[in-house]
N, C-alpha and C positions, 0 to 999 in steps of 0.2 A: 504493500500500500504506500501511498504517497505522503508528502508533506504539504501542508496548506498554510497560507498566510491570511489571517483575519485582520484587515486594516480598516481604518476609518479616517475621514477627512471632514472638515467643516462643511455644513450643508448650504453655504451661501452660493450664489449663482456662479461665481468664479471657480469655486472648488468643485461644484457639480459638473461644470464644463471640463475641469481637469480630470475628473473621474471618467467622463465620457471619452476624453482623449486617451486616457490610460487603457480603457477597454478596447478602443480601436487599435492602438499601437501594439498592445500585447497579443491581441488576437491575430492581427496581420502577420506579426513576426513570429507567431507560435511560441511566445514566451510563457504564456499561462492560459488556463481556462478560468473564466471569471463568472461570478454570480452575485447578485445582490444578497445581502445578509440583513434581513429585517429584524430590528430590535424595537419592541414596543415602547411607548412612553412610560417610563418608570418614575417612581417618586424619588426625587433627588435628595431631599434632606439638606443638611448643612455641609459646607465644603470640608469642615474639620472631620465630620463623620465619614465623608468620602475618602479622605486621606487614610484614616484608620481601616476602612473597609477594603481599600486597595491592597493592604498587606494581608488581611484575612483571606481575601479572594485568591491571592497568590499561593497561600498555603493550601486552600481548598482545591485549587487547580492541580497542584503537585500530588495531593492525596488521591484525587479522583483519577488522574492518569495512572498512578501506581496501582490503584484498585482494578481498573479495567484491564490493565496488563496482566495482573495476577489471575483474573478470571479467564482471560483469553488463553493464557499459558496453561491453565488447569484444564480448560476444554481440550486443548491440544494433547495434554498428557493422558486424559482418561479415554480419549477416542483413538489413541495411537494404535491399539490392537483391534480396531474396527475398520470398516470400509468408509466410514464418514470422513469428511475433510473438515479440519478446524475452521477454515475460512468461511465455509457455508453456514456455520453456526454463529458467526459474528455479525449480527444484524442489529439495527436500531429501528424500532417501530415497524418491524417486518421488512425493511428494505436494507440494501447494502449501505455501508457507512458513508461512502462518498455521496450517494443519492440523498441520504438524510441531511447531510450538511449543506449540500447545494440547494436543497429545498427547505431549509430550516424554517420552522414556525414555532414561535414561543408557545409553550404549553400553559395556557391560561388556567386550566383546571388545577394543575399541580402547583403552579407558582403564580398566584393572583397578582396582577400588576398594581393593585391598590395597596398591597402591603409595602412596608418599608423595605428597602434593599437589604438591610441587616436581617430582617425576618426571613426574607427569601433565602438569603445565604445560610441562615441557621437551619431552615427546613431542608435544604440540599445537603448540608453537612450531616444532619441527623440521619437522613436517608442513606447516605454513603456509609456512615458508621454502622448502621444496622446491617447493611449488605455485607460489610467487612466482617462483622462479628459472626454472622450466620455462615459466611464462607469458611471461616476458620473451623467452626463446629462441624459442618458437613464434610469438609475435606479430611478432618481428623478421623471421623467415623469411616469414611470410604477408604482412606489410605491404610488404616489399620487392617481392614478386611483384605484389601489388595496385597498389603505387605505380608500378612500371615499366609495367604494363599500362595504367593510367590515363594515364600520360605518353604512351604510344604512341597510345592512343585519342583523346587531346586533339588530336593532330596530324591526326586525320581529320575534325575539325570546324573551324569558323571559316570565314573567307571565302577566296576563291580566291587571295588574295595571300599567305596564310600557311599554309594547310593542306597536308598531304602530298598528293602527286598519285599515290601508288602505286596507289590503287584507281580512278584516273580515266584515266590515259594508257595507250595501247597502242603496241606496237612499230610498227604500221602508220601511226601519226600522224607519224612522224619520217623524215627522210632520214638514214640512218646510214652510217657508215664511208666518208664522202665527204671527199676531200682539200680540196675547194673549197666545198661547200655545207653549210649547217647549218640546222636547224629550231629556231626560238625559240617560246616561249610568251608570249602577251601578254594581260594582263587589261584588258578594255575595259568602261567603265561602260555600264549598260543604255541610257542616253540617248545614247550615242555609237556605237551599232552601225552606223548608217548612215554616219556620218563615217569610221569605220574602213574600211568596205568601199570608200569612195570614195578614201581617201587612202593606205592602207597601201603600195600599190605605188610611190608617189612620195615616201615619207618618206626614201628614200635611193636611191642608185644600186644596181643589181645585186640588186633584190628580184625573186624569181621571180613572174611574173604568175599570178594565179588560184591562188595556193598557200595561201590562208588557209581555215580552216574552224573552226567553233566545236565544241569537244569537251566542254565542261562549262559549266554556268550555275548561279548562285545568285541570291539576292535583290538583290545589288548589281551584278552584271555577268556577263560571259561570259569564258571562257578560249578564246583563238583561237591556232591555229598559224600561223606564217608562215615561209617558207623563203627564204634569201638567201645571198649569198656571205660566207664567213667574214671577209674583210678589211673589210667594212663594218659589222660588228656594233656597234662603239662609236658610229659615226655614226647608225645606225638607232636605237639606244637613246636617244640624245640627242634626236633628232627626235620619237620616240614620246613621250618624257616631256613635251616642249613641248605636245603635243596631248592630254595627260592619259591616254595609253595606257602602262601599266606593264609592262615586260618582266621576267618572273620569271627569277631566276637558277636555271635548271634545265637539266640536260643528261641525256638519257635514258641510263640504265645499267640494263639488264634484271636483272643479277645483284643490284645494290643494292636495286632495287624489290622483287624477289622475296624477298630477305632480310628486308626490312621487313615484308612480308606474313606470312612464316613466323614472325617473332618475335612478332607479335600473336597468331597461332594458338597458338604454343607457350606464351606467357604465360597465355592464356585457359585452355588445357588444364591448366597447372600450378596455376592458381588453383582450378579446379574440382576437381582431384585433392586439393588441400590442404584444401578447404573442409569436406568431410564429416568426416574424422578430427579436424580442429581443433574443429569445433562439438561433436562428441561428447566430446572431451577437456574443453572448457570447461564443458559441462553436468555431467559427472562431477565436476569439481573445484570448480565452484560449489557443488554439493551437499556435497562433502567440506568445503570451506571454511566453508560456512554451519553445518553440523553442529558443526564445531570451535568456531565463534564462540559458538554457543548453549551449548556445554559450558563455554566460558570464562565466560560469564555465570553459569552454574550454580555454577562454582567461586568466582566473586566473591561471589555471594549467600551461599554456605557460609562463606567466610572472614570476610566482614563480619558475618555473623550471630553467629559464634562470638566475634568481637572485641567486638561490641556487647552480646550477651545473655549471654555467659560460658559456662562449662562446668557440668555435662555438656551436650553438644550436644542442643538441644531447640528447634527452630523449625519453623514451617510457611511454605512459600513458595507464592506465588500469582501467576499471570500475568493481568494486566488489559489489556484492549484498550479504551482510553477512547473514548467518543463524542467526536468532534472538537469538537463545539459545547459540550461540557460538561466540558472538562478542568479549568477553574478550580473549578467546583462539586465535581468528584471530589476534587481536592486538599483542599478544605475538609472534605469528608466524611471522608477518610482522616485528616486532621489532628485532627478531633474524636474519631474512634474510637480513635486511637492516641496521643492527647495525653499520656496517663499514662506512656508509655515514656520521654519526654524533654520536660519542660515548656519548657525553654529553646529547643529546636529548634522546638517547636510554636508558640512565640511569634514566632519569626522563621524562616519557612520557607526563606529565601534566605541563611541564615547560612553562607557557604562558608568552609571552612578553620577550623572551630571547634577549639579546643584541648581535645581529649578524651584523657585518659590512655591511652597504649597504642595510639592510633589517629590517623592523619593523614588528613585529607580534603583533596583539592585538585581544583579544576575539576570538582567534583561537588556538585550541590545536596544539602543535608543535611536530612533529615526525621526525625521521631521514630522511624520504622521504616526498615529497610533498603530501598533502592529503586534499581534500575538501569533506565535507558531502553533500549529496543531500537527504533531508528527504521528502519523499512523503506521510508519514503517516498522515500529516495534511490535505491531500486531500481526506480523506475518509469521505463522507457525506451520 
């Protein structure tokens, strides 16, 4: 996704003409795609309140952007093992993000314009905080299930020395409930199959003749059973180790093995049950978070425009989608067209933190016109 510039200029005749000129020049030169960005008449309040609100909105902007990134990334994570594509789930009001911004309409129902700007900001902040809190809760629940399932599934892969044997062994492979006899499992390298067959009976006293059989095999070797008397277990293990035959520490317990199988089935079912509702919640709240974020951008443009251009409120906002290859050229064009608004800023486009009466700018590039970036590139998953 692309980067956007949300700009504003005074709404007098000269500057409206400048905006029309900007539209013509940038379109002809393919510097950017432009659209009007309509911000309703909001309650201004006092200039002192606007200065304080400017800082609050900056923090809200950062938080909102961080939150929608988290939600977007989480959508990408949870659908990574499905056929869905993350980008198809990142919508705002049912449309793609670019379409939503280029056709932006203030949500009068959620954010009534008759309320004070501070109240609207508080409503948005509360909404975002609630989404963030629930995101943490839902992600912890789902991640625990997913993590436990992955941990169980990891046990089913790997070589015969380490992997779980729950899906390999059967009750019939073992001598069970014998006071004297026991069946052991031995991992034998592929190159040593013949040696095993020739020597296993003589590795120790009291090995039951012809009691071995291979019950599983992987790329490295095979898993063999062997039955012997309990009292020679340690001697047999030592002799087997000398011959590079590894006895696995495994004793057949049907209840434990079934419990392990049941746990994997249960976790897989839990994950599947959680997946649908979680994805729906993430999609809905990505949309809600994104809409809130763009309303914060609109509030920032409104507040900074009033502080920069003064009262009565009269400015025009525009959304620019720069051509990636022409960003510097587009800045130069904007600088030339709106140079008259602030000669000092035009002379030094990167003058951050300029001392402007009644307005503090920090960590935000300062231009002759009001400008806020909306970077959607970080939402590509």
